[in-house]
PAZAPA-4460 file (N, C-alpha, C; in steps of 0.05 Angstrom, whole numbers, plus 32768, in hexadecimal, padded with zeros to 4 digits):
% residues 209
    n_x    n_y    n_z   ca_x   ca_y   ca_z    c_x    c_y    c_z   seq   type   mol
   80D3   7F68   8634   80CA   7F68   8618   80AC   7F70   8617     1      M     A
   80A5   7F82   8606   808A   7F8B   8604   8077   7F76   85F8     2      Q     A
   805F   7F75   8601   804B   7F64   85F5   803F   7F72   85DD     3      T     A
   8031   7F63   85CD   8025   7F6F   85B4   8011   7F85   85BB     4      S     A
   8003   7F82   85D1   7FF0   7F97   85D9   7FFD   7FB0   85E4     5      F     A
   8014   7FAC   85F0   8024   7FC3   85F9   802F   7FD2   85E1     6      Q     A
   8037   7FC4   85CD   8042   7FD0   85B5   802D   7FE2   85A7     7      I     A
   8014   7FD8   85A5   8000   7FE7   8597   7FED   7FF6   85AA     8      I     A
   7FF6   7FFB   85C2   7FE5   8007   85D7   7FD7   8020   85CD     9      Q     A
   7FE4   8031   85BF   7FD8   804A   85B6   7FC1   8045   85A3    10      S     A
   7FC0   802D   8596   7FAB   8026   8584   7F95   8015   8590    11      W     A
   7F98   800E   85AA   7F85   7FFC   85B6   7F68   8007   85B6    12      L     A
   7F63   8020   85BA   7F48   802A   85B8   7F3C   8024   859C    13      P     A
   7F4C   8027   8588   7F44   8021   856C   7F3D   8004   8569    14      Q     A
   7F4E   7FF3   8574   7F4A   7FD6   8573   7F30   7FCE   8581    15      V     A
   7F2D   7FD9   8599   7F15   7FD2   85A9   7EFC   7FDD   859D    16      L     A
   7EFD   7FF5   8590   7EE6   8000   8584   7EDB   7FEE   856E    17      A     A
   7EED   7FE1   8560   7EE6   7FCF   854A   7ED5   7FB7   8554    18      T     A
   7EDB   7FAE   856D   7ECD   7F97   8578   7EBB   7F9E   858F    19      I     A
   7EB3   7FB8   8590   7EA3   7FC1   85A7   7E89   7FB1   85AB    20      K     A
   7E7C   7FAA   8595   7E63   7F9B   8596   7E68   7F7F   85A2    21      K     A
   7E7E   7F72   859A   7E85   7F58   85A5   7E8C   7F5A   85C2    22      D     A
   7E99   7F6F   85CA   7EA0   7F73   85E6   7E86   7F74   85F7    23      I     A
   7E73   7F84   85EE   7E5A   7F88   85FE   7E49   7F6F   85FE    24      K     A
   7E45   7F62   85E6   7E33   7F4C   85E4   7E3E   7F31   85EC    25      T     A
   7E59   7F2F   85EB   7E66   7F15   85F1   7E77   7F16   860B    26      E     A
   7E8C   7F25   860A   7EA0   7F23   861F   7E95   7F2E   863A    27      H     A
   7E8B   7F46   863A   7E82   7F52   8653   7E6B   7F41   8660    28      L     A
   7E59   7F38   864F   7E41   7F2A   865A   7E49   7F0E   8664    29      S     A
   7E5F   7F03   865B   7E66   7EE8   8663   7E7D   7EE7   8678    30      S     A
   7E85   7EFF   8681   7E9B   7F01   8695   7E93   7F12   86AC    31      N     A
   7E81   7F08   86BE   7E78   7F18   86D5   7E8E   7F23   86E7    32      P     A
   7EA3   7F12   86ED   7EB8   7F1C   86FE   7EC6   7F35   86F2    33      P     A
   7ECC   7F32   86D8   7ED9   7F49   86CA   7EC7   7F61   86CA    34      F     A
   7EAE   7F5D   86C5   7E9B   7F73   86C5   7E9A   7F81   86E0    35      Y     A
   7E97   7F71   86F5   7E94   7F7D   8710   7EAE   7F8C   8718    36      R     A
   7EC5   7F81   8710   7EDE   7F8D   8717   7EE0   7FAA   870D    37      T     A
   7ED7   7FAE   86F5   7EDA   7FC8   86E8   7EC1   7FDA   86E9    38      Y     A
   7EAA   7FCD   86EA   7E91   7FDD   86E7   7E7D   7FD9   86FD    39      F     A
   7E83   7FC7   8710   7E71   7FC3   8727   7E56   7FB9   871E    40      G     A
   7E41   7FC5   8727   7E26   7FBD   8720   7E18   7FD0   870C    41      N     A
   7E28   7FE1   8700   7E1C   7FF4   86ED   7E11   7FE6   86D4    42      R     A
   7DFA   7FEE   86CA   7DEF   7FE2   86B1   7E02   7FE6   869A    43      P     A
   7E03   7FD3   8688   7E16   7FD4   8672   7E10   7FEB   865F    44      I     A
   7DF6   7FF3   865E   7DEF   8009   864C   7DF7   8024   8657    45      N     A
   7E01   8024   8670   7E0A   803D   867C   7E28   8041   8679    46      R     A
   7E35   802D   866F   7E53   802E   866C   7E5A   803E   8653    47      L     A
   7E6E   804F   8656   7E78   805E   863E   7E8D   804D   8630    48      T     A
   7E91   8053   8616   7EA5   8045   8607   7EC1   8049   8614    49      S     A
   7EC6   8061   861D   7EE0   8067   8629   7EE5   8056   8642    50      E     A
   7ED0   8052   8652   7ED3   8041   866A   7ED9   8024   8663    51      E     A
   7ECB   801A   864F   7ECF   7FFF   8646   7EEB   7FFB   863B    52      I     A
   7EF4   800E   8629   7F0E   800C   861D   7F24   800D   8632    53      Y     A
   7F21   801E   8646   7F35   8021   865B   7F38   8007   866A    54      A     A
   7F22   7FFA   8671   7F23   7FE1   867F   7F31   7FCB   866F    55      A     A
   7F2A   7FC9   8656   7F36   7FB5   8645   7F53   7FBB   863F    56      Y     A
   7F5A   7FD4   863B   7F76   7FDB   8637   7F87   7FD4   864F    57      E     A
   7F7D   7FD9   8666   7F8C   7FD2   867E   7F92   7FB4   8680    58      K     A
   7F7D   7FA4   867A   7F81   7F87   867B   7F94   7F7D   8665    59      E     A
   7F91   7F88   864D   7FA1   7F7E   8637   7FBF   7F86   863B    60      L     A
   7FC3   7F9F   8643   7FDF   7FA8   8647   7FED   7F9A   865E    61      V     A
   7FDD   7F92   8672   7FE8   7F85   8689   7FED   7F67   8684    62      S     A
   7FE4   7F5D   866D   7FEB   7F42   8665   7FD6   7F2D   8668    63      G     A
   7FBC   7F34   8668   7FA6   7F21   8669   7FA6   7F11   864F    64      N     A
   7FB2   7EFA   864E   7FB6   7EEB   8635   7F9B   7EE0   862A    65      S     A
   7F89   7ED7   863B   7F70   7ECD   8632   7F60   7EE3   8624    66      D     A
   7F5F   7EFA   8631   7F51   7F11   8625   7F5F   7F1A   860B    67      L     A
   7F79   7F19   860C   7F89   7F21   85F4   7F82   7F0F   85DD    68      G     A
   7F81   7EF5   85E1   7F7B   7EE2   85CC   7F5E   7EE8   85C1    69      E     A
   7F4C   7EED   85D3   7F30   7EF2   85CB   7F2F   7F0B   85BA    70      W     A
   7F3D   7F20   85C2   7F3C   7F3A   85B3   7F49   7F36   8598    71      V     A
   7F5F   7F28   8596   7F6D   7F24   857D   7F5A   7F14   856A    72      V     A
   7F4D   7EFF   8574   7F3C   7EEF   8563   7F25   7F00   8558    73      N     A
   7F18   7F0F   8569   7F02   7F20   8561   7F0A   7F36   854D    74      R     A
   7F21   7F42   8553   7F2B   7F58   8542   7F32   7F4D   8526    75      W     A
   7F40   7F36   8525   7F48   7F2B   850C   7F2F   7F22   84FC    76      V     A
   7F1B   7F18   850A   7F02   7F10   84FC   7EF5   7F28   84EE    77      F     A
   7EF8   7F40   84FA   7EED   7F58   84EE   7EFE   7F62   84D7    78      K     A
   7F16   7F57   84D4   7F28   7F5F   84BF   7F30   7F46   84AE    79      H     A
   7F1B   7F38   84A5   7F1F   7F20   8496   7F2E   7F25   847C    80      G     A
   7F29   7F3C   846F   7F37   7F42   8456   7F55   7F45   845A    81      D     A
   7F5C   7F51   8471   7F78   7F54   8478   7F85   7F39   847E    82      L     A
   7F77   7F28   848C   7F81   7F0D   8491   7F86   7EFE   8477    83      Y     A
   7F73   7EFF   8465   7F76   7EF1   844B   7F8E   7EFC   843C    84      E     A
   7F92   7F16   843D   7FA8   7F22   842F   7FC3   7F17   843A    85      Y     A
   7FC6   7F18   8454   7FDF   7F0E   8460   7FE3   7EF0   845B    86      F     A
   7FCD   7EE1   845D   7FCF   7EC4   8459   7FD9   7EBE   843D    87      A     A
   7FCE   7ECD   842A   7FD7   7EC8   840E   7FF4   7ED0   840A    88      Q     A
   7FFB   7EE8   8413   8017   7EF1   840F   802B   7EE0   841D    89      K     A
   8025   7ED7   8436   8038   7EC7   8445   8039   7EAA   843A    90      L     A
   8023   7EA1   842F   8023   7E86   8422   8034   7E86   8409    91      S     A
   8038   7E9C   83FC   8049   7E9D   83E5   8066   7E9A   83ED    92      E     A
   806C   7EA1   8406   8088   7E9D   8411   808B   7E81   841C    93      I     A
   8077   7E78   842B   8077   7E5D   8436   805A   7E54   8439    94      N     A
   8052   7E3F   842A   8036   7E35   842C   802D   7E30   8449    95      P     A
   8040   7E28   845A   803A   7E25   8476   8042   7E3F   8484    96      E     A
   8034   7E54   847F   803D   7E6E   8488   803E   7E71   84A6    97      F     A
   8030   7E60   84B5   8031   7E62   84D2   804C   7E59   84DC    98      A     A
   805B   7E4B   84CB   8076   7E41   84D4   808C   7E55   84CE    99      E     A
   8086   7E6B   84C1   809A   7E7F   84BA   80A6   7E8A   84D4   100      I     A
   80C0   7E89   84D7   80CD   7E92   84EF   80D5   7EB0   84ED   101      K     A
   80DC   7EB8   84D5   80E4   7ED4   84D0   80E2   7EDA   84B3   102      S     A
   80DF   7EF3   84AD   80DD   7EFD   8491   80F5   7F0F   848C   103      L     A
   8100   7F0D   8474   8115   7F20   846D   8108   7F3A   8465   104      T     A
   8118   7F4F   8461   810D   7F69   8458   8101   7F66   843D   105      E     A
   810E   7F56   842C   8103   7F51   8411   80E8   7F43   8412   106      E     A
   80E6   7F2E   8422   80CD   7F20   8425   80B8   7F32   8432   107      E     A
   80C0   7F42   8445   80AD   7F55   8451   80A2   7F68   843C   108      S     A
   80B4   7F71   842B   80AB   7F84   8415   8097   7F77   8403   109      G     A
   809A   7F5D   83FD   8087   7F4F   83ED   806C   7F4C   83FA   110      R     A
   806D   7F48   8415   8054   7F46   8424   8045   7F61   8425   111      V     A
   8054   7F76   842A   8048   7F90   842E   8043   7FA0   8414   112      L     A
   804F   7F97   83FF   804B   7FA5   83E5   802D   7FA4   83DD   113      N     A
   8022   7FBB   83DC   8006   7FBD   83D4   7FF2   7FC3   83EA   114      G     A
   7FFC   7FC3   8403   7FE9   7FC8   8419   7FE0   7FE5   841A   115      V     A
   7FF2   7FF7   8412   7FEB   8014   8413   7FD5   801A   83FE   116      E     A
   7FC0   8026   8407   7FA9   802B   83F6   7F95   8015   83F6   117      G     A
   7F9D   7FFD   83FE   7F8B   7FE7   83FF   7F80   7FE3   841B   118      K     A
   7F91   7FE8   842F   7F89   7FE5   844B   7F91   7FFE   845B   119      F     A
   7F84   8002   8471   7F8C   8016   8484   7FA7   800C   8490   120      N     A
   7FBC   801D   848F   7FD6   8014   8498   7FD7   800F   84B6   121      L     A
   7FC7   801D   84C5   7FC6   8017   84E2   7FBC   7FFA   84E6   122      A     A
   7FA8   7FF2   84D7   7F9E   7FD7   84D9   7FB2   7FC2   84D1   123      S     A
   7FC2   7FC9   84BC   7FD8   7FB7   84B3   7FEC   7FB4   84CA   124      V     A
   7FF3   7FCA   84D6   8007   7FC9   84EC   7FFC   7FB9   8504   125      Y     A
   7FE4   7FBF   850B   7FD7   7FB2   8522   7FD6   7F94   851D   126      I     A
   7FCD   7F8D   8505   7FCB   7F70   84FD   7FE7   7F63   8500   127      F     A
   7FFB   7F70   84F5   8016   7F65   84F5   8020   7F5F   8512   128      S     A
   801B   7F72   8524   8024   7F6F   853F   8013   7F5A   854E   129      V     A
   7FF9   7F5C   854D   7FE8   7F4A   855C   7FEB   7F2D   8552   130      L     A
   7FF0   7F29   8539   7FF3   7F0E   852E   800F   7F04   852C   131      N     A
   8022   7F14   8536   803D   7F0C   8537   804A   7F07   851C   132      G     A
   8042   7F17   8508   804F   7F15   84ED   806C   7F1C   84F1   133      V     A
   807E   7F0A   84E9   809A   7F0C   84F0   80AA   7F1E   84DD   134      V     A
   80A1   7F37   84DB   80B0   7F4B   84CC   80C9   7F53   84DC   135      F     A
   80DE   7F5B   84CF   80F5   7F66   84DD   80ED   7F7F   84EC   136      P     A
   80FB   7F85   8501   80F5   7F9C   8512   80F4   7FB6   8502   137      K     A
   8107   7FB9   84EF   8108   7FD1   84DF   80EF   7FD4   84CD   138      T     A
   80E5   7FBE   84C3   80CD   7FBE   84B2   80B4   7FC6   84C3   139      V     A
   80B2   7FBB   84DB   809C   7FC1   84EC   809C   7FDF   84F4   140      L     A
   80B4   7FE9   84FA   80B7   8005   8502   80AF   8017   84EB   141      E     A
   80B7   8010   84D2   80B0   8020   84BB   8092   801F   84B6   142      Q     A
   8086   8007   84BA   8069   8004   84B6   805A   8015   84CB   143      L     A
   8064   8015   84E4   8057   8025   84F9   8059   8043   84F2   144      E     A
   8070   804B   84E8   8074   8067   84E1   8060   8070   84CB   145      K     A
   805D   805F   84B7   804B   8065   84A1   802E   8065   84AB   146      K     A
   8028   8052   84BD   800C   8051   84C7   8005   806A   84D7   147      A     A
   8018   8074   84E7   8013   808C   84F6   8011   80A5   84E4   148      R     A
   8021   80A5   84CF   8020   80BC   84BC   8005   80BC   84AD   149      A     A
   7FFC   80A4   84A6   7FE2   80A1   8498   7FCB   80AA   84AB   150      E     A
   7FCD   80A3   84C4   7FB8   80AA   84D7   7FB7   80C9   84DA   151      E     A
   7FCE   80D5   84DB   7FCF   80F2   84DD   7FC2   80FF   84C5   152      E     A
   7FC7   80F4   84AD   7FBB   80FF   8495   7F9D   80FC   8495   153      E     A
   7F94   80E4   849F   7F77   80DF   84A1   7F6A   80F2   84B5   154      L     A
   7F78   80F8   84CB   7F6D   810B   84DF   7F6A   8127   84D3   155      K     A
   7F7F   812F   84C3   7F7E   814A   84B7   7F67   814B   84A3   156      V     A
   7F64   8136   8493   7F4E   8135   847F   7F33   8135   848D   157      E     A
   7F31   8127   84A3   7F17   8126   84B2   7F11   8142   84BD   158      A     A
   7F26   814F   84C7   7F22   816A   84D2   7F19   817D   84BD   159      A     A
   7F24   817B   84A5   7F1D   818C   848E   7F00   8187   8486   160      K     A
   7EF8   816D   8486   7EDC   8166   847F   7EC9   8172   8493   161      R     A
   7ED0   8170   84AD   7EBF   817B   84C2   7EBD   819A   84BF   162      L     A
   7ED4   81A6   84B8   7ED4   81C3   84B5   7EC2   81CB   849D   163      E     A
   7EC5   81BC   8487   7EB4   81C1   846F   7E97   81BD   8475   164      E     A
   7E91   81A7   8484   7E75   81A3   848C   7E6A   81B9   849D   165      Q     A
   7E7C   81C4   84AE   7E74   81DB   84BF   7E6E   81F3   84AF   166      G     A
   7E7E   81F8   849A   7E79   820F   8489   7E5F   820B   847A   167      Y     A
   7E5A   81F3   8470   7E42   81ED   8461   7E29   81F1   8473   168      V     A
   7E2C   81E7   848C   7E16   81E9   849F   7E10   8207   84A6   169      A     A
   7E26   8217   84A8   7E23   8233   84AE   7E16   8242   8497   170      K     A
   7E1E   823B   847F   7E12   8247   8467   7DF5   8241   8465   171      I     A
   7DEE   8227   846A   7DD2   821F   8469   7DC2   822D   847F   172      E     A
   7DCE   8231   8496   7DC0   823F   84AC   7DBB   825C   84A4   173      Q     A
   7DCF   8269   8499   7DCC   8285   8490   7DB7   8287   847A   174      L     A
   7DB7   8274   8468   7DA3   8275   8452   7D87   8272   845D   175      E     A
   7D84   8261   8472   7D69   825E   847E   7D61   8278   848C   176      R     A
   7D74   8285   8499   7D6E   829E   84A7   7D67   82B4   8493   177      E     A
   7D75   82B5   847C   7D6F   82C9   8467   7D53   82C4   845C   178      V     A
   7D4C   82AA   8458   7D32   82A3   844D   7D1C   82AB   8461   179      A     A
   7D21   82A7   847B   7D0D   82AF   848F   7D0A   82CE   8490   180      R     A
   7D21   82DC   848E   7D21   82F9   848E   7D11   8303   8476   181      F     A
   7D17   82F7   845F   7D09   8300   8446   7CEB   82FB   8448   182      E     A
   7CE5   82E4   8455   7CC8   82DE   8458   7CBB   82F2   846A   183      S     A
   7CC8   82F9   8480   7CBD   830D   8492   7CBB   8328   8485   184      R     A
   7CD0   832F   8475   7CD0   8349   8467   7CBA   834A   8453   185      L     A
   7CB5   8334   8445   7C9F   8333   8432   7C84   8338   843F   186      A     A
   7C82   832C   8458   7C69   8330   8467   7C65   834D   8470   187      G     A
   7C7C   8359   8478   7C7B   8375   8481   7C74   8387   8469   188      V     A
   7C81   8381   8452   7C7C   8391   843A   7C5E   8390   8432   189      Q     A
   7C53   8378   8434   7C37   8374   842C   7C25   8384   843F   190      K     A
   7C2C   8382   845A   7C1C   8391   846E   7C1F   83AF   8469   191      K     A
   7C37   83B8   8463   7C3C   83D4   845E   7C2C   83DE   8446   192      Y     A
   7C2B   83CF   8430   7C1C   83D6   8419   7BFE   83D7   841F   193      A     A
   7BF5   83C4   842F   7BD8   83C4   8437   7BD1   83DC   8448   194      T     A
   7BE3   83E2   845B   7BDE   83F9   846D   7BDE   8413   845D   195      D     A
   7BF1   8416   844A   7BF3   842F   843A   7BD9   8432   8429   196      V     A
   7BD0   841C   841D   7BB8   841D   840D   7BA0   8425   841E   197      E     A
   7B9F   841B   8437   7B88   8422   8449   7B89   843F   8450   198      A     A
   7BA1   844A   8454   7BA4   8466   845B   7B9C   8478   8443   199      L     A
   7BA3   846F   842B   7B9C   847E   8413   7B7D   847F   8410   200      K     A
   7B70   8469   8416   7B53   8468   8415   7B47   847C   8429   201      K     A
   7B52   847C   8441   7B48   848F   8456   7B4C   84AC   844D   202      Q     A
   7B63   84B2   8441   7B69   84CD   8437   7B55   84D5   8422   203      I     A
   7B50   84C2   840F   7B3D   84C9   83F9   7B22   84CE   8405   204      R     A
   7B1A   84BE   8419   7B00   84C1   8425   7AFD   84DC   8433   205      A     A
   7B12   84E4   8441   7B12   84FE   844E   7B11   8515   843A   206      L     A
   7B20   8512   8424   7B21   8527   8410   7B05   852B   8404   207      Q     A
   7AF6   8516   8400   7ADB   8518   83F5   7AC9   8528   8408   208      K     A
   7ACE   8526   8422   7ABE   8535   8435   7AC5   8552   8434   209      K     A
***
């Protein structure tokens, strides 16, 4: 049976990025054996995010329960609004929501009704898995599908924004180049007019002779 971290493995970098500061200031600094195992004696400011995430992903996926509990606590703390939402919705089903053993599809619908547009669906799915929200398998699968579809849409939108920013930057660059060219041209034209006037004066002087 897969662990919660194995289920959301593709999203682990996203989870860890959210608590990156906590990892560096709390966990890494207080766990010398863990640090030495993965990073030896290298200074912490020389570690890349990718190296840190890879080390933590390996530990979490392999079943380090203490680390897993720490990560879940820190991640949920960063998503307090999501916790409050679930606590309220689940309390409407059972005031002692921690005692809920399973949710029907109807109850699941009541819990999830309204999350779209209010929260990032990937965060909703990650929260549900890491906190063991007892949705039916079909509901979790549908939530995961929607979360991945939303992420793809966000990636496309981000790519479009980057492309638009690139066009804007190119236009601004060309405008600056045109302005510099016009400035140089104006200087050349002024010098040309001055030189022509000087030549005319020389011609007039010669004609008088």
